[in-house]
C-alpha positions in Angstrom: -15.7 -0.5 -0.7 -17.3 1.0 -3.9 -15.7 3.0 -6.4 -17.2 6.7 -5.7 -18.8 8.2 -8.8 -16.9 11.2 -10.5 -18.8 13.8 -11.8 -18.5 14.2 -15.7 -17.0 17.7 -15.4 -14.2 16.9 -12.9 -13.0 13.7 -14.8 -11.0 15.5 -17.6 -9.2 17.6 -14.4 -8.8 14.3 -12.4 -7.3 11.9 -15.2 -4.8 14.9 -15.9 -3.7 14.9 -12.0 -3.3 10.8 -12.2 -1.1 11.2 -14.6 0.9 14.0 -13.2 1.4 12.0 -10.2 2.2 9.0 -11.9 4.9 10.3 -13.7 6.4 11.7 -10.5 6.9 8.7 -9.2 4.1 9.6 -6.4 1.0 7.1 -6.9 2.1 3.2 -9.0 -0.9 1.8 -11.5 -1.9 -2.0 -9.7 -3.3 -4.5 -12.2 -3.4 -7.0 -9.5 -5.8 -7.3 -6.9 -4.6 -6.1 -3.5 -5.7 -6.9 0.4 -6.4 -3.7 1.2 -8.2 -0.6 -1.5 -9.4 3.5 -0.4 -11.9 4.8 -2.4 -10.1 7.6 -4.0 -12.2 10.8 -3.4 -11.9 14.4 -5.2 -12.5 17.4 -4.1 -12.2 20.6 -6.2 -10.2 23.5 -4.6 -10.5 27.4 -4.8 -8.4 28.0 -7.5 -10.4 25.4 -9.7 -8.0 22.5 -9.2 -8.4 19.0 -8.2 -7.6 17.7 -4.6 -7.2 13.9 -4.7 -7.1 11.9 -1.3 -8.5 8.9 -0.3 -11.1 7.5 2.4 -9.4 6.2 5.2 -12.3 5.4 7.1 -12.6 2.2 7.1 -8.6 1.3 7.3 -8.5 3.3 10.6 -11.6 1.1 11.5 -9.2 -2.0 11.2 -5.7 -0.9 12.1 -4.7 -2.2 15.3 -3.1 0.8 17.8 -1.4 0.1 20.4 -1.7 1.8 23.4 0.8 2.8 25.7 -1.2 4.3 29.0 0.7 7.4 30.3 1.8 6.9 34.3 0.1 8.9 36.9 2.0 10.8 39.5 0.8 8.4 41.8 2.7 5.9 40.2 5.7 7.4 39.7 6.1 8.9 43.6 7.1 5.7 45.6 9.3 4.4 42.7 11.6 8.1 43.1 12.5 7.2 46.3 
């Protein structure tokens, strides 16, 4: 995914937020290529602070989930006797 555009008015607040999250150990800077990257999305809260999120739309499509269908009552009743 291509990187998203960050508005100039938000860049300072976003940089501070990312440095804070990195100092807390929540985020880790990666200098080499990785197998998977999700785009960062920043939004402003009503209080004026910045919220950092990732866009997981393509990640959700790439996940291979196991499906466990729930049994229906018609399948369970004969086994109970």
